[in-house]
C-alpha positions as CSV (number, residue, x, y, z in Angstrom):
1,M,117.8,124.1,41.6
2,S,121.0,123.7,40.7
3,D,123.2,124.2,37.6
4,L,124.6,120.5,39.0
5,E,121.5,119.2,39.6
6,R,120.4,120.4,36.3
7,A,123.1,118.3,35.5
8,L,122.1,114.8,37.2
9,Q,118.9,115.5,35.9
10,A,120.4,115.5,32.2
11,V,121.7,112.6,33.5
12,E,119.2,110.1,34.7
13,L,116.7,111.0,32.6
14,A,119.1,109.5,29.1
15,P,118.6,106.2,28.7
16,D,120.4,103.1,30.4
17,G,123.2,100.8,29.2
18,P,126.5,101.0,27.9
19,S,125.8,102.4,25.1
20,V,125.0,105.4,25.9
21,A,128.9,107.1,27.2
22,A,129.8,110.2,29.4
23,F,133.2,111.6,28.1
24,L,135.2,114.2,30.1
25,D,137.3,116.9,29.7
26,L,140.2,117.2,32.4
27,D,141.9,120.3,33.1
28,G,139.9,122.5,34.2
29,T,136.4,120.4,34.3
30,V,137.5,117.8,36.5
31,V,140.0,119.7,38.6
32,T,140.7,123.3,38.6
33,G,142.7,124.9,37.3
34,I,145.9,122.8,34.9
35,T,147.8,119.4,36.3
36,A,150.0,119.9,34.5
37,L,151.6,122.6,36.3
38,A,151.4,121.5,40.0
39,Y,153.9,117.9,37.8
40,L,156.1,121.0,37.1
41,K,156.8,121.9,40.1
42,A,156.6,118.6,41.8
43,D,160.1,118.3,39.3
44,L,161.5,121.4,40.0
45,E,164.9,120.3,41.3
46,R,165.4,117.5,39.0
47,L,164.5,119.4,35.8
48,G,166.6,122.5,37.5
49,A,165.8,126.8,36.9
50,E,167.4,126.3,32.8
51,A,165.2,123.8,31.9
52,L,161.9,125.1,33.1
53,Y,163.0,128.7,31.8
54,A,163.5,127.4,28.2
55,L,160.8,126.0,28.6
56,A,158.3,128.8,29.4
57,N,160.1,130.8,26.8
58,D,159.5,128.3,24.0
59,I,155.6,128.3,25.7
60,R,155.3,132.5,24.9
61,S,157.1,131.4,21.4
62,F,154.0,129.1,20.4
63,E,151.2,132.0,21.3
64,G,149.4,132.7,18.8
65,Q,150.0,130.2,16.6
66,P,147.8,127.8,15.4
67,D,149.5,124.5,16.6
68,G,150.9,126.5,19.4
69,D,149.7,124.0,21.8
70,V,150.5,121.2,20.3
71,K,153.7,122.6,20.0
72,T,153.8,122.8,23.9
73,I,152.3,119.9,24.6
74,A,155.5,117.5,22.7
75,R,158.2,119.9,24.4
76,A,156.4,119.3,27.4
77,A,157.2,115.7,26.5
78,Q,161.0,116.0,26.0
79,L,161.3,116.5,29.5
80,L,159.9,113.8,30.5
81,S,163.3,112.1,28.3
82,G,164.7,108.9,29.4
83,R,162.8,109.0,32.9
84,T,161.5,105.1,33.4
85,E,157.3,104.3,33.3
86,Q,157.6,103.0,36.9
87,D,159.0,106.4,38.2
88,V,156.9,108.6,35.8
89,Q,154.0,106.9,37.4
90,A,155.2,107.0,41.0
91,L,155.3,110.5,40.4
92,C,152.0,111.3,39.1
93,D,150.6,109.0,41.8
94,Q,152.6,111.5,44.5
95,V,151.6,114.5,43.3
96,F,148.0,113.6,42.2
97,R,147.7,112.7,46.5
98,K,149.4,115.8,47.4
99,S,148.1,118.6,45.6
100,V,146.0,117.4,42.0
101,A,143.1,115.7,44.8
102,A,142.2,118.9,46.5
103,S,141.1,120.0,42.8
104,L,138.9,117.9,42.4
105,R,135.2,119.5,41.9
106,P,133.3,117.2,43.9
107,G,130.4,118.2,41.9
108,A,131.9,116.1,39.0
109,R,132.3,113.0,41.1
110,E,128.6,113.3,41.7
111,L,128.6,113.4,37.8
112,V,130.3,110.0,37.1
113,R,128.8,108.7,40.1
114,A,125.5,109.6,38.3
115,H,126.4,108.2,34.9
116,R,127.7,105.0,36.6
117,R,124.5,104.8,38.1
118,K,123.4,104.7,34.6
119,G,125.3,102.1,33.5
120,H,126.7,104.4,31.2
121,T,130.3,103.6,29.1
122,V,132.5,106.7,30.8
123,A,135.7,107.8,29.7
124,L,138.6,110.5,31.0
125,A,139.5,112.7,28.0
126,T,142.3,114.8,27.7
127,A,145.9,115.8,26.5
128,A,147.5,115.6,29.4
129,S,149.1,112.4,29.5
130,R,147.6,109.2,30.6
131,F,150.7,108.9,33.4
132,Q,149.4,112.2,35.0
133,A,145.8,111.5,34.0
134,R,145.9,108.1,34.8
135,P,145.5,109.1,38.9
136,V,142.7,110.9,38.5
137,A,140.6,108.4,36.4
138,R,141.5,106.1,38.9
139,D,140.1,107.7,42.1
140,L,137.0,108.6,40.2
141,D,136.3,105.0,38.8
142,I,136.3,105.9,35.4
143,E,138.1,103.0,33.2
144,H,138.2,104.2,30.6
145,L,141.4,106.7,28.9
146,L,141.5,108.8,25.6
147,A,144.8,111.0,27.0
148,T,148.0,112.5,25.0
149,E,150.5,109.5,24.9
150,V,153.9,109.4,24.9
151,E,156.5,107.3,23.1
152,V,157.6,104.3,25.2
153,R,161.1,102.0,24.5
154,D,162.1,99.4,26.8
155,G,160.3,101.0,29.2
156,R,161.9,104.7,29.5
157,L,160.1,107.2,28.1
158,T,161.7,109.2,24.7
159,G,160.2,111.7,24.9
160,R,158.4,111.4,21.8
161,L,154.8,111.9,21.8
162,E,152.9,109.2,19.8
163,G,151.1,110.3,17.2
164,L,149.2,114.1,18.1
165,P,148.4,115.2,21.2
166,C,145.1,114.2,22.0
167,W,143.9,118.1,21.9
168,G,141.6,120.0,20.2
169,Q,139.9,117.8,16.5
170,R,142.3,115.1,18.1
171,K,140.1,114.5,21.2
172,A,136.8,114.8,18.7
173,A,138.4,112.3,16.9
174,A,140.0,110.3,19.5
175,V,136.1,109.9,20.6
176,R,134.5,108.9,16.7
177,H,137.3,106.4,17.2
178,F,136.6,105.1,20.9
179,A,133.1,104.9,20.2
180,A,133.1,102.8,16.9
181,A,135.5,100.7,18.8
182,H,133.0,100.3,22.0
183,G,129.4,100.5,20.2
184,V,128.3,103.9,21.4
185,D,126.0,105.9,20.6
186,L,127.1,109.1,20.2
187,A,123.7,110.4,19.8
188,V,122.7,110.1,23.1
189,S,126.3,110.7,24.9
190,F,127.4,113.0,26.9
191,A,130.7,115.1,27.6
192,Y,132.1,117.5,29.9
193,A,134.7,120.4,28.8
194,N,135.3,124.0,29.5
195,G,137.8,125.6,27.5
196,D,136.9,127.4,23.9
197,E,139.7,124.6,22.8
198,D,137.4,121.8,22.6
199,R,134.1,123.0,20.5
200,A,134.8,120.0,18.5
201,F,135.3,117.3,21.3
202,L,132.0,118.5,22.8
203,A,129.8,119.2,19.2
204,S,130.7,115.4,18.6
205,V,128.1,113.8,21.0
206,G,124.7,115.0,21.3
207,R,124.8,115.6,24.4
208,P,127.3,118.2,25.5
209,G,127.4,119.5,28.4
210,V,129.9,123.4,29.5
211,V,131.2,122.6,32.8
212,C,132.4,126.3,34.2
213,A,133.0,127.4,30.5
214,D,135.6,130.3,29.5
215,E,135.3,133.3,28.1
216,G,135.3,131.7,24.3
217,L,133.3,128.3,24.8
218,A,130.6,130.2,26.7
219,A,129.9,132.0,23.7
220,V,129.9,129.4,21.3
221,A,127.0,127.5,24.0
222,A,125.0,129.7,23.8
223,S,125.1,130.4,20.1
224,E,124.6,126.5,20.3
225,G,121.8,126.4,22.8
226,W,124.5,123.8,24.1
227,P,123.5,123.5,28.7
228,A,126.0,125.3,31.1
229,Y,126.6,124.4,34.6
230,R,128.7,125.8,37.0
231,I,129.9,123.3,39.1
232,D,130.9,124.9,42.3
233,D,135.1,124.5,43.1
234,P,136.0,122.5,46.3
235,P,135.9,125.1,49.3
236,A,139.2,127.6,48.7
237,A,140.7,128.8,51.8
238,T,140.3,132.0,53.1
239,L,141.2,134.2,55.8
240,R,137.6,133.8,57.2
241,G,139.0,130.2,57.6
242,V,143.0,131.0,59.0
243,V,142.0,133.0,61.6
244,G,138.8,130.4,62.5
245,T,141.5,127.5,62.1
246,L,143.7,129.3,64.8
247,V,140.9,130.1,66.9
248,S,139.8,126.7,66.6
249,M,142.7,125.4,67.5
250,S,143.3,127.0,70.5
251,T,139.4,126.2,72.2
252,F,140.3,122.4,71.3
253,N,143.7,123.1,72.4
254,T,142.9,125.0,76.5
255,A,139.9,122.7,76.5
256,M,142.0,119.3,76.5
257,I,144.8,121.2,78.7
258,A,141.6,121.6,80.9
259,A,140.1,118.3,80.4
260,V,143.6,116.5,81.4
261,A,144.4,118.6,84.0
262,G,141.0,117.8,85.5
263,Q,142.2,113.9,85.5
264,L,145.6,115.2,87.1
265,I,143.8,117.0,89.9
266,S,140.9,114.2,91.1
267,G,143.3,111.3,90.4
268,G,140.7,110.2,88.0
269,R,140.5,109.0,84.7
270,W,139.1,109.2,81.8
271,K,135.1,109.7,82.5
272,A,134.2,113.1,82.3
273,I,136.7,113.6,79.6
274,G,134.8,112.4,76.1
275,P,132.0,115.0,77.2
276,T,134.5,117.6,77.8
277,L,136.4,117.3,74.7
278,A,132.9,116.5,72.9
279,T,131.9,120.2,74.0
280,A,135.5,121.0,72.5
281,A,135.2,119.7,69.1
282,E,131.6,120.9,69.4
283,L,133.1,124.9,69.7
284,S,136.4,124.1,67.7
285,L,134.3,123.6,64.6
286,R,131.4,125.8,64.7
287,V,134.9,128.9,65.7
288,A,135.9,127.1,61.7
289,G,132.9,127.4,60.5
290,V,132.3,124.1,60.4
291,D,128.6,122.0,60.1
292,V,128.2,119.2,60.6
293,R,124.9,117.1,59.0
294,V,123.8,113.5,60.2
295,T,121.8,110.3,59.3
296,G,121.0,107.3,61.5
297,R,122.3,109.7,64.6
298,E,120.1,106.9,66.9
299,H,122.4,104.4,66.4
300,L,124.9,106.1,68.1
301,E,123.2,105.0,71.4
302,S,121.6,102.2,70.2
303,A,124.8,100.1,70.8
304,R,127.4,100.3,73.4
305,P,130.1,99.8,73.6
306,A,131.2,99.7,70.2
307,V,133.5,99.4,67.7
308,F,133.0,102.5,65.5
309,V,134.5,102.0,61.9
310,I,135.2,105.8,60.5
311,N,136.1,106.5,57.2
312,H,139.9,109.1,57.0
313,Q,139.8,111.6,54.6
314,S,141.2,114.6,56.9
315,N,142.8,115.5,60.5
316,L,139.2,117.0,61.0
317,D,137.6,113.2,61.5
318,P,138.8,113.4,64.5
319,V,136.9,116.2,65.8
320,V,133.8,115.0,64.0
321,A,134.5,112.0,65.8
322,G,134.4,113.2,69.0
323,T,131.1,115.3,68.7
324,L,130.0,112.4,67.4
325,I,130.6,109.3,69.8
326,R,130.4,111.4,72.7
327,H,130.7,109.7,75.9
328,D,132.6,106.8,76.8
329,F,135.1,105.9,74.1
330,T,138.7,106.2,73.2
331,G,140.5,106.2,70.2
332,V,143.4,103.9,68.2
333,G,146.6,104.7,67.5
334,K,150.5,104.6,65.9
335,Q,153.4,104.4,68.6
336,E,155.0,106.3,66.5
337,V,153.1,109.6,67.6
338,A,154.6,109.0,71.0
339,S,157.0,111.5,70.2
340,D,154.6,114.0,69.4
341,P,154.3,116.1,71.8
342,R,150.7,116.4,71.9
343,A,151.3,112.2,72.7
344,F,150.9,113.2,77.1
345,A,147.6,114.5,76.5
346,M,147.0,110.8,75.0
347,G,147.4,109.1,77.5
348,W,146.0,110.4,79.8
349,L,142.8,110.5,77.5
350,G,143.0,106.6,77.3
351,V,144.1,106.3,73.4
352,A,145.7,102.9,73.0
353,L,148.5,103.6,71.5
354,I,150.2,100.8,69.7
355,D,154.0,99.4,68.2
356,R,153.0,97.5,65.1
357,S,157.1,96.8,64.8
358,D,156.9,94.6,68.4
359,S,153.9,91.6,68.1
360,E,154.3,91.0,71.8
361,S,154.3,94.5,72.8
362,A,150.6,94.9,69.7
363,R,148.9,91.9,71.1
364,A,149.1,93.6,75.1
365,S,148.0,96.9,74.2
366,V,144.6,94.9,71.8
367,S,144.3,92.4,75.1
368,A,144.1,95.4,77.4
369,L,141.9,97.0,75.6
370,V,139.5,94.5,74.5
371,D,139.1,94.4,78.3
372,R,138.4,98.0,78.2
373,I,136.2,97.3,75.8
374,R,133.8,94.6,78.0
375,A,134.4,96.8,81.0
376,G,132.0,99.2,79.0
377,E,134.8,101.7,76.7
378,S,133.5,102.0,73.0
379,V,136.7,102.5,71.0
380,A,137.0,104.9,67.1
381,I,139.3,103.1,65.2
382,W,140.0,104.2,60.7
383,P,140.2,101.0,59.3
384,E,141.9,102.7,56.5
385,G,144.6,103.3,58.3
386,T,145.8,106.4,57.2
387,R,143.9,109.0,55.4
388,M,142.7,109.0,51.6
389,P,143.5,112.8,49.3
390,T,139.7,111.8,48.4
391,Q,136.5,110.5,49.2
392,R,137.8,106.8,47.6
393,L,138.4,104.5,50.4
394,G,141.3,102.6,51.0
395,P,141.7,98.9,51.8
396,F,140.4,98.4,54.8
397,K,142.8,96.7,57.4
398,K,141.7,94.1,60.0
399,G,142.3,94.9,63.6
400,A,139.2,96.9,63.8
401,F,136.9,93.6,62.8
402,H,139.4,91.5,65.2
403,L,139.4,93.9,68.0
404,A,135.3,93.9,67.9
405,M,135.0,89.8,67.1
406,D,137.6,89.8,70.9
407,A,135.1,91.8,72.4
408,G,132.1,90.1,71.7
409,V,131.1,94.1,70.6
410,P,129.4,95.2,67.1
411,L,130.2,97.1,64.9
412,V,129.2,100.3,64.2
413,P,130.0,102.1,60.9
414,I,130.2,106.4,60.4
415,V,130.6,107.7,57.0
416,L,132.4,110.5,56.7
417,R,131.7,112.2,52.2
418,N,133.1,115.8,52.4
419,T,135.6,116.0,54.7
420,G,138.8,116.4,52.5
421,E,137.8,118.7,51.4
422,L,137.4,120.9,54.1
423,L,140.7,120.0,54.9
424,P,142.2,118.7,52.5
425,R,145.1,116.4,53.0
426,G,148.9,117.9,53.9
427,Q,146.7,121.5,54.0
428,T,146.7,123.2,57.9
429,V,143.6,125.1,57.3
430,V,140.3,124.8,57.1
431,R,137.8,126.1,55.2
432,P,134.5,127.0,56.5
433,G,131.4,124.5,55.1
434,T,129.2,121.6,55.8
435,V,130.6,118.1,56.5
436,D,127.7,115.4,55.6
437,A,128.1,112.3,58.1
438,A,126.1,108.7,58.0
439,V,126.3,106.4,61.1
440,L,125.2,103.4,59.5
441,P,122.9,100.8,62.4
442,P,125.1,98.4,63.4
443,V,126.6,95.3,62.3
444,P,126.7,92.4,65.1
445,T,129.6,89.7,65.5
446,T,128.5,87.4,67.7
447,G,129.5,84.0,65.2
448,W,132.2,85.3,63.5
449,T,135.9,83.8,62.7
450,K,139.2,84.2,62.1
451,A,138.5,81.8,58.6
452,S,135.3,83.9,58.0
453,L,136.5,87.6,58.6
454,D,137.4,88.5,55.5
455,G,134.0,88.0,54.0
456,H,133.1,90.4,57.2
457,V,135.4,93.3,56.6
458,A,134.6,93.2,52.3
459,R,130.5,93.6,53.7
460,V,131.0,96.6,55.9
461,R,133.3,98.5,53.1
462,E,130.7,97.7,50.5
463,Q,128.7,98.8,53.4
464,F,130.9,102.6,53.3
465,E,131.1,102.5,49.3
466,R,127.2,102.1,48.5
467,T,126.3,105.0,50.7
468,L,129.3,107.6,49.4
469,A,127.3,106.4,45.9
470,H,124.1,106.8,47.7
471,W,124.4,109.3,50.2
472,P,120.3,108.4,52.8
473,G,120.6,112.3,53.2
474,P,121.1,115.9,51.7
475,T,123.1,116.4,49.5
476,S,125.6,119.0,50.1
């Protein structure tokens, strides 16, 4: 049994209900590394080298002092002086999407889901500011947040803290105060942390869990008999990954050029391209060290033509979709990619490019696509419309649902849960690993109307949510 499975089993054996809580530390526990560094790096241009140099000197001077970490947190808060709440939160949200999201431990997400299934009260407890922690809590569906509070006056940060940082004994006190206010029984509650500074925080509950502990906390855990869990980090980029990615891209692009050339020579279009690209996609994934593990494969062929709707986390998603759908299908893209060098190939591959800025042109493109579906061609669409930084679903747009309804064909949901871990948004090197895909039963669109469409969109999205929360196949 893996460490993560042991941790999940402990949650499963606990009592149900909100009187049991789970408190999770942020830096080093839920995410790898220190989130503050990502935010400072993103704010480098505004702060300037002088301010960061002064901060670094201050931090060095605080080392070894009993309250050194508290002083460091207070000094960092001064850098935010004069900024609006909206500005700081917007920066933190942006940095989360571009950087911090890729450092989320998949096992931490599983732990949170396990506690939520038991009806437990879940809280993120961190010395980071509320602004830094909020995007992580939102992404993990964690309702409560115990964090360091930065003083705000008239909508602007003063550069001072409100009270002491949520660190050390103060974090333990915040947990006790929260428990009293929310009817939580700490004797049967959980806490998870990785650092020696959190020994008081862990000792405040009856079920402490040491996650990826540093040397100091590992010694404390051994002495106290606390369970220790080594939960995997997100897969790291490696030399194998770099080489595999380059060879994989070359393999896929060569196959694409060959397919397009074949179409130009034959004067035909599309019929032979689906299998060609499916084979190219399989080869490119294999070369990159990526396996695809599928549940519900029978649903891929049970209703053709169809509109396949897929959640979107990564640039790997279209390649994985190609290995699954395989034949007689096309995709839908934005007209904005027409300037991309690959747009020529997309045209010959039958990808429908829709100009959303021109409603008349968009309607004509959609009408032509409906005709293609009725003639037997399936369509793959990502209803979120953009790549999400983590497994968390974005809102679903209605385009795919309109298309299926107008063409009179079913929707087939394909749920991907970890492509974003193997190729995070904004990165270019594929990390070897396994992609899990769940193909759900076709959803008939017979009887759908424009008036009822919102409800159908919501129900299909709920299927994605349930599948991600309760995966139908083996865990990765």
